[in-house]
C-alpha positions as CSV (number, residue, x, y, z in Angstrom):
1,M,-24.0,53.4,18.7
2,D,-26.7,54.9,20.8
3,V,-25.6,56.7,24.0
4,Y,-27.7,55.8,27.0
5,T,-28.1,58.4,29.7
6,T,-28.8,56.1,32.6
7,E,-27.4,52.7,33.8
8,E,-31.0,51.2,33.7
9,Q,-31.3,52.1,30.0
10,Q,-27.9,50.4,29.3
11,I,-29.0,47.2,31.1
12,E,-32.3,47.2,29.4
13,A,-30.6,47.5,26.0
14,M,-28.2,44.7,26.8
15,K,-31.2,42.4,27.8
16,K,-33.0,43.1,24.5
17,W,-29.8,42.5,22.5
18,W,-29.2,39.2,24.3
19,Q,-32.8,38.1,23.8
20,K,-32.3,38.7,20.1
21,N,-28.8,37.2,19.6
22,G,-28.1,35.0,22.5
23,T,-29.5,31.8,21.1
24,S,-27.5,32.0,17.9
25,I,-24.3,32.7,19.9
26,L,-24.8,29.8,22.2
27,T,-25.6,27.5,19.2
28,G,-22.3,28.6,17.5
29,I,-20.3,27.9,20.7
30,I,-21.9,24.4,21.0
31,V,-21.3,23.6,17.4
32,A,-17.6,24.7,17.7
33,L,-17.2,22.6,20.8
34,V,-18.8,19.5,19.2
35,A,-16.5,19.9,16.2
36,V,-13.4,20.1,18.3
37,L,-14.4,17.2,20.5
38,G,-15.4,15.2,17.5
39,W,-12.1,15.8,15.7
40,N,-10.1,14.9,18.8
41,F,-12.1,11.7,19.2
42,Y,-11.5,10.9,15.5
43,Q,-7.8,11.4,15.9
44,Q,-7.5,9.3,19.0
45,N,-9.6,6.5,17.3
46,Q,-7.4,6.6,14.2
47,Q,-4.2,6.4,16.3
48,A,-5.7,3.5,18.3
49,N,-6.5,1.7,15.0
50,R,-3.0,2.3,13.6
51,E,-1.5,0.9,16.8
52,A,-3.7,-2.2,16.8
53,A,-3.0,-2.8,13.1
54,A,0.7,-2.5,13.7
55,V,0.6,-5.1,16.5
56,L,-1.4,-7.4,14.3
57,Y,1.1,-7.0,11.4
58,S,4.0,-7.6,13.7
59,Q,2.4,-10.9,14.7
60,L,1.9,-11.7,11.0
61,V,5.6,-11.1,10.2
62,E,6.6,-13.3,13.2
63,A,4.3,-16.1,12.0
64,A,5.6,-15.8,8.4
65,T,9.2,-15.9,9.7
66,L,8.6,-19.1,11.7
67,A,6.9,-20.6,8.6
68,D,10.0,-19.9,6.6
69,Q,12.1,-21.6,9.2
70,Y,9.9,-24.7,9.3
71,R,9.7,-24.7,5.5
72,I,13.5,-24.8,5.3
73,A,13.7,-27.5,8.0
74,G,11.1,-29.6,6.2
75,N,8.9,-29.6,9.3
76,T,5.6,-30.1,7.6
77,E,3.4,-30.3,10.7
78,Q,4.7,-27.1,12.3
79,L,4.7,-25.4,8.9
80,E,1.0,-26.0,8.5
81,G,0.2,-24.6,11.9
82,Q,2.1,-21.4,11.1
83,L,0.6,-21.0,7.7
84,A,-2.9,-21.2,9.3
85,T,-1.8,-18.4,11.6
86,V,-0.5,-16.3,8.7
87,T,-3.7,-16.8,6.8
88,H,-5.9,-15.9,9.8
89,L,-3.9,-12.8,10.7
90,G,-3.7,-11.6,7.1
91,K,-7.4,-11.9,6.6
92,Q,-8.1,-10.2,9.9
93,L,-5.9,-7.2,8.9
94,K,-7.8,-6.9,5.6
95,N,-11.2,-7.2,7.2
96,D,-10.8,-5.1,10.3
97,F,-8.4,-2.5,9.1
98,T,-9.3,-1.8,5.4
99,G,-7.9,1.6,4.5
100,N,-4.8,1.1,6.7
101,E,-1.5,0.4,5.1
102,Y,-0.9,-2.5,7.4
103,A,-3.9,-4.2,5.7
104,V,-2.1,-3.7,2.3
105,F,1.1,-5.2,3.8
106,G,-1.0,-8.1,5.0
107,A,-2.4,-8.8,1.5
108,M,1.1,-8.7,0.1
109,M,2.2,-11.2,2.7
110,L,-0.7,-13.5,1.8
111,A,0.3,-13.2,-1.9
112,R,3.8,-14.3,-1.0
113,E,2.6,-17.3,0.9
114,A,0.2,-18.2,-2.0
115,M,3.2,-18.3,-4.4
116,F,5.0,-20.7,-1.9
117,D,1.9,-22.8,-2.1
118,N,2.0,-22.8,-5.9
119,D,-1.3,-20.8,-6.1
120,P,-0.5,-17.8,-8.4
121,A,-4.2,-17.2,-9.0
122,A,-4.7,-16.5,-5.2
123,A,-1.5,-14.4,-5.2
124,E,-2.8,-12.3,-8.1
125,Q,-6.1,-11.6,-6.2
126,Q,-4.2,-10.4,-3.1
127,L,-1.8,-8.2,-5.1
128,Q,-4.7,-6.7,-7.1
129,W,-6.4,-5.8,-3.8
130,A,-3.1,-4.4,-2.4
131,A,-2.6,-2.2,-5.4
132,A,-6.2,-0.9,-5.4
133,N,-6.3,-0.2,-1.6
134,T,-2.9,1.4,-0.8
135,S,-2.6,5.1,-0.4
136,S,1.2,4.9,-0.8
137,D,2.6,5.4,-4.4
138,P,5.8,3.4,-3.6
139,T,3.8,0.5,-2.2
140,R,1.5,0.6,-5.2
141,L,4.5,0.4,-7.5
142,I,5.9,-2.6,-5.6
143,A,2.5,-4.4,-5.6
144,T,2.2,-3.7,-9.4
145,Q,5.6,-5.2,-10.2
146,R,4.8,-8.3,-8.2
147,L,1.3,-8.5,-9.8
148,A,2.8,-8.4,-13.3
149,R,5.3,-11.2,-12.4
150,V,2.5,-13.4,-11.0
151,Q,0.4,-12.8,-14.1
152,A,3.4,-13.8,-16.2
153,E,3.9,-16.9,-14.1
154,Q,0.4,-17.9,-15.2
155,E,1.4,-17.1,-18.8
156,K,-1.0,-14.2,-18.9
157,Y,1.6,-12.2,-20.7
158,D,-0.6,-9.5,-22.2
159,A,-2.2,-8.9,-18.9
160,A,1.2,-8.6,-17.2
161,L,2.4,-6.1,-19.7
162,A,-0.8,-4.1,-19.4
163,T,-0.4,-4.1,-15.6
164,L,3.0,-2.4,-16.0
165,D,1.4,0.2,-18.2
166,E,-1.3,1.1,-15.8
167,V,0.9,3.2,-13.5
168,E,3.6,5.8,-13.8
169,P,6.7,4.1,-12.5
170,G,8.7,7.3,-11.6
171,S,11.8,6.5,-9.6
172,Q,11.2,2.8,-10.1
173,A,11.2,3.0,-13.9
174,D,14.3,0.8,-14.3
175,A,12.7,-1.9,-12.2
176,F,9.6,-1.8,-14.3
177,E,11.7,-2.2,-17.5
178,E,13.5,-5.1,-15.9
179,V,10.2,-6.8,-15.2
180,R,9.1,-6.0,-18.8
181,G,12.3,-7.6,-20.1
182,D,11.7,-10.7,-18.0
183,I,8.1,-11.0,-19.4
184,Y,9.3,-10.7,-23.0
185,L,12.0,-13.3,-22.3
186,A,9.4,-15.7,-21.0
187,M,7.4,-15.1,-24.1
188,G,10.4,-15.9,-26.3
189,E,10.7,-12.3,-27.5
190,R,14.4,-12.0,-27.1
191,D,14.8,-8.8,-29.1
192,K,12.1,-7.0,-27.1
193,A,13.6,-8.4,-23.9
194,R,17.1,-7.1,-24.8
195,S,15.6,-3.7,-25.6
196,A,13.8,-3.6,-22.3
197,Y,17.0,-4.6,-20.4
198,K,19.0,-1.9,-22.2
199,K,16.4,0.7,-21.3
200,A,16.5,-0.5,-17.7
201,I,20.3,-0.1,-17.7
202,D,20.1,3.4,-19.0
203,L,17.4,4.4,-16.5
204,S,19.3,2.7,-13.6
205,T,22.5,4.5,-14.7
206,E,20.7,7.8,-14.6
207,L,19.0,7.1,-11.2
208,N,22.2,5.8,-9.5
209,Q,24.7,8.4,-10.5
210,G,26.4,6.4,-13.3
211,Q,26.2,3.0,-11.8
212,P,23.5,0.7,-13.1
213,R,22.3,-2.3,-11.0
214,P,24.6,-5.3,-11.8
215,I,21.7,-7.7,-12.4
216,L,20.6,-5.6,-15.3
217,E,23.9,-5.8,-17.1
218,F,24.0,-9.6,-16.3
219,K,20.6,-10.2,-17.9
220,Y,21.5,-8.0,-20.9
221,N,24.9,-9.5,-21.5
222,N,23.5,-13.0,-21.2
223,L,21.0,-12.2,-24.0
224,L,23.8,-10.8,-26.2
225,V,25.8,-14.0,-25.7
226,A,22.7,-16.2,-26.4
227,G,22.0,-14.0,-29.5
C-alpha cells in the first residue's frame, strides 16, 4: 500500500477510492438489507397463514363434530346445516391455503363426509388431492390407505391395489398389507387375502416388539376357519 507523506494526500486518495468503489458498496448494502427484510416479511406472512389455517381447521373440526352428533340423534335439519358449514370450510381451506397441511386435513375431512353421504367418487377425488398435495410422508400414507379403501368400495379393485403400490409404506407396512388383504377378500381371492394378512401379522410383530395388532390375527384366523 502506498505511503502518503501528507494528510491532504491521504484524504485525496480516500476520495478517489470512494468515487471508484462507493456505489458498488452501497448497492451491496441495500441488496443485503432488502434480502433480510424480505425474508423476515416472508416468515411473518407464512406464520400468519399457518395461524389463520389452524383457526379455520379448528372450526371445521367443530362443525364436523356437531354434524356427527346430529347424525346420531337423527336431527336431519340441524345436520344439513352443519354439513353445509363443513363443506364451506373445507373448500375454503383448500382454495385459500393450498400448500398448507391444514388444507390437506380439510380435504380428508371432506372425503370422510362424502363417504357418510354415500358418495365414494367424491371421497376418492378429495383423497387423491390430499395425497398429491401433502408434504408429510405419514399423512400421504394415511391418505393413500383411505384412497385404496374408497376405490375398493367402488369395486375398482385393480386401481386400489395399484394405489397401494405407488408409495413406500415404511413403518405402516403392516397397515398397507391389511388393506391389501381386505381388498383381496372383497374380490373373493381368499388365498391372496390370507397371505396378505399373514404378511401383515409378521410385519406388525416386528414393528411392535413381538405383539401383532389383534385385528390382524382375528382376520387371518377367520379366514382359516372359513377355509
